[in-house]
N, C-alpha and C positions, 0 to 999 in steps of 0.2 A: 147500456151503450155509452161509447166515448163521446163526451160533449164536443161541440165544435171548437170551444176554447182550448180544451186539452189537446185535441187533434192538431190545432194550429201550433200550440207550443211544442208538441212532439215533432212536428215537421220542421219547425225552426231549429230544434235541437239537432235533428239528423242533418239538416242543411249546414249547421255550424260545424258539426263533426266532419262532414264531407269537405268543407272548405279547409278545415285544419289539416285533414289528410292530404288534400291536394297541395297545400302550402308546404307541408313536411316533405312530401314526395318531390316537390319542385326543388326544395333546399338540398335534399339528398342527391337529386339528379345533378344539380349545379355543382355540388362538391365532388361528385364522382367525375363530372365532366372536367372540372379543374384539375383533379388528380390525374385523370387520363391525359389531359393536354400537357400537364407538367411532365408526366412520364414520357410522352411522345417527344416533348422538347428536350428532355434529358437524353433520351435515346438518340435524337438527332445530333445533339451536342457530342455525345459519346462516339457516335459513328463518325462525325466530322473530326473529332480528336484522333481517333484511331487512323482515319485516312491521312491526317497530317503526319502522325507518327510514322506511318508506313512510308509516306513520301520522304520524310527526313531519313528514314532508314535506308530507303532505296538510293537517295542522294548520297548518303554517307558511304554506302558500299560501292557506289559508282566512282568514288574518289580513289586516287592512287595512294600508295603508302606514304609518299612524300607529302601529299595534300592532307592526309589524316594527321601526320605529325605537325604540319603547320597549324592545323586547327587546334590540336591539343596544346601547342605552345601558345597560341593566341588566347585560349581559354585560361591557361595558367597565368598569362600576363594580365588578363582582365580580372582574375580572381584575387591576385595579390601582387604587390609591388616588391615583396621581399624575396621572391624566388626568381630574380632575373638571371641568375647563373643557370638555373634549370631551364629557363626559357631559351637562353643562348645555346645550351648543350643540345636540346631537342632540335633547335633550328639548324645547327650545324649538321646533325645527322640527316635531317630532311633535305638540306641543300646538297649533301653528298649523294644521297639516293636520287635526287632529281637531276643533277647534272652529270652523273656518271655515264648515262648513255650518250650525252653530248661529248664528254671526254673521249669515249670510244670512237665516235664518229670523227672527231678532230684528229685522233691518233692514227686512224686509218687513211688519212689524207696526207700528201707530201708536205703541203704548206703547214698543216696542223702539227706534224711531227717537228718541223723546223721551229715553230713557235714554242712548243712544249720543251724541246731540247734547249732552246735559248733560256727559257724560264728556269729549267733545272741547272743550267750552267751558271746563271746569276746566283742562285741559291748556293751552289757548290763553291763559287768564288768567294762570296761573303763568309761562308762557313770556314773556308780555308784560311782566309786572313784573320778571322776572329780567333779560331783555334790556335793559330800560330802565336798570336799575341798572348793568349792565355797560357800556353805552354811555356813561353818565355817568362811570364810572370811567376809561374809556379816553380820552375826549375832554376831560373836565373841565368840561363844561357839561351842561345838561339835555338829555335825549334828545328833547324836543319840538322842538328846533332842527334835528334831523337825522332827518327822517321816514324817508327811504329807508334810512339806516343802521340805524335802529331796526327797520324791517321785515326787513332782512337778518339782524339779530341774532335776531329772533324765529324765523326759519327755522332758524338754527343751533342754537337751544336747544330747539326742538320735540322732536328725538330724545331729548335728555336727560330732559325732563319726561315723555315717553312711557314711558321706562324706569322713572322714579320711580312713575308712576301704575300701570304694569303690575305693579311689585313690590308696591304696596299692594293691588291687586286679587288678586294671587296669594296674598298673606298672608291676605287675608280668605277666599279659597276654601279655605285649609287648615283653617279652622274651620267653614265653611258646609257643605262636602261631607260630612264625617263626621256632622255633625248632621243633614243631609238624609237620609242613608242610615239613621241610627238611627230617625228619625221614620217613614220609609217602612216599616221592619221592624215598628214598633209598629202602624202602620195597616193592614198587610197582612191580618191576621185579619178586619178589618172590610170587606174587599173593595175597599179603596182601592189603585189601581194607581199605582205611582210613574211619574212622567214620565221618559222617556228623553231625555237630552241629546245622546247620540252615536248613530251609526248602526252600531255594532258588532253583528254577529250572533252572535259567539262570544267566550268568555272576557271577558265584560264586567266581572265582579267582580275577576278577576285584573288586568285592565287598569287598573281604578280604583285598586287597591292599588299597582301599579307607578307610576302617575301621581302618587299621593300621595308616594311615596318620592322620585321624580325631581324633583317640584315643590319639595321641600324643598331639594334641591341647587341648583336654579335660583334659588330665593329667597336662598340663602346667597351665591351669586355676585353677584346683583343688589345685595344689601346691601353687599358689598365694593366693587362698582363705584360705587354711589351714595353710600354712607357717610353715613347720616343725621346723624352728628355733625359731618361736614365737608361742608356743603351746597354747591351749585353757586355760591352767592354768595361763598364764600371765595376770596380772590384770592391768587395766588402769582405774583410778578413774574418769576420765573425758571422756565423750562421744564425746567431741569436741577437742581431743588432736591434731588432724591434723590442725584444724582451728586455735587453739591457737599457734601452732608452726609457721604457716604462718603469723599470726598476730604479732608475735614477730620478725620474720625475715624481713618482708616487711618494717616496719618503720625504721629499722636499715639501710637497703639498701637505702631507700629514704633519710635518714639523711646523709649518706655518699655521695650520689650523689649530694645532695643539697649543701654540703660543698665544692664541687669542682668548679674550675673556668670554666665558659662557654667556654672559648677558648680551654681549655684543653679537654673538652668534645667533642667539634667540631673536634679538631685535632685527637682525638682517634677514632671518628666516621669515619673520612676519611680513617683511616688505616685499617678499617675492610674489610676483604675479605672472600668470601665463599670458603672453601676448603673441601676436603674429610674428614679431621679430624673433622671439625665443623659439617659436616653432620652426622658422626658417633656419635659425642657428642649429636647431636639432637635426634638421635635414642635412645641413652642411656637415655636422659631426658624423652622421651616418655615412655620408659619402666619403668623408675622410677615413672613417673606420674601414670601409670597403677598399679604399686605396691602400691603406696600411696592410690589409690582408693580402692583396696582390703583391705589394712590395715584399712582404714576408715570403710569399711563394717564390718570387724572383730571387730573393737573397738566398733562400734555401737551395734553389736550383743551381745558382752560381757556385755556392759553397760545395754542394755535392759533386758538381762537375770537376772542380779543382781538386777535391779530395780523391776522386777516382783517377784523375790524371796523375797525381802524385803516387797513388798506389800502383798504377799500371807501370809507371816509370821505375819504381823500386822493384816490383815483383817480376816484370817481364822484359823491360827494356835494359835495365842495368844487369851487369854480370856479377855473379857471386865470387868469381875467381878472376884475377888479373895479374899481369906481369909487374904492375906497380904496387907499392906498399899501400895497405889500407887497414882500417879497423876490422876486427873479426866479425862484428855485427853489421857491417855495411856492404853495399854493393856499389860498383863503380861503372862509369861510362867514359870511355877514352875519347877525349875531345881531339887530341892530336898526339904527337910523339912526346910532348913535354907536359901536357896538362890532362887531368882527369876530373870528372864530376863525381864526387863521393856522395852517396845517398844513404842516409841512416834514419832509423825510426826515432822520432822525437815528439813526444806528446805536447810539448810547449810550443812547437812550430805551428804556424797558421793552418797548415793542411795535414799535420800529423807526421811529416817527414822533413828532414833537414837536408838541403842541397848545398854543397860546398865545392868550389873549384880549388883544386890543390895541384901542387907540382908533382909530376910523376917521378917517383923514386924507384928505380929499377936497377938491375945489374948493368944495363947499358948507360944509365944516368944515375950514378950513385949520389948519395946525399952530400958527400964532401967532394 
């Protein structure tokens, strides 16, 4: 028989094993519960994330095309400061799409047509005056003697003046729109409902705020492109003035550096330190570089316009045959009975063609 002492020890052993099994099962149960709770929490987070993504997707698809472009432009603006031209380009497309229905509504009203025609008349008048001055500069005589060339120059300068007038209107809208919203808020308690200029069904106030921010960027680039201080009447006889300036400055700098002692250069290089003033100077240099790029675009545009005017006058306006004596490789435009404008190709001329006013030598008006 099992003694009482052995039996007691056996019972204690089984009891200890039972306690250990209970403790292990409790630990396993706790771990399983924690894992399950973590899974449930992750599932809830995932479901909430999917719900939010679906809501964002629904909100995005509820936006109009113009609002989507505004959003893309704002994201590009926040992502980088070096793509402002792309931001301005996207913003211009968005504004065109947004206000095209408004343009159609204005055009179909009598007062709207009057305003738009006045706007077009202003653009045409400035383009007419500018093109006349440019034709006179290229050919050396009044533009009234070259009607077809003058009309061609008007067509070339219409886009430039359209940009100028658009910039002026955009600048005016920067002041009119906030004032309009402020007045509409003041009149809202009196039951006055503000007129809606766009067809957006959602996020109208947010869209207006984004439009105001992006319009400022567009206005900044229009200002650089047009440059009120350097109007379209300013003439640059060289299409590569920027490159020539750089080519003049760079050799001078290299010559100055080459004349210095290497030890002095090394000592100066060791003293260089980056400070906030240098960073601000770098930003200023970047801005100057951007302005130089726009100046180069304007210069190339002005040069190209003048070269096309000279080519048009030579090929289409001037006559290859005339009653007056002329060179075999030239064309002429009769200014009056006694004078002609002789046009000939000359690569050394500023615009590729040489314009000379000469006396008309003909059988009716002989040389002697």
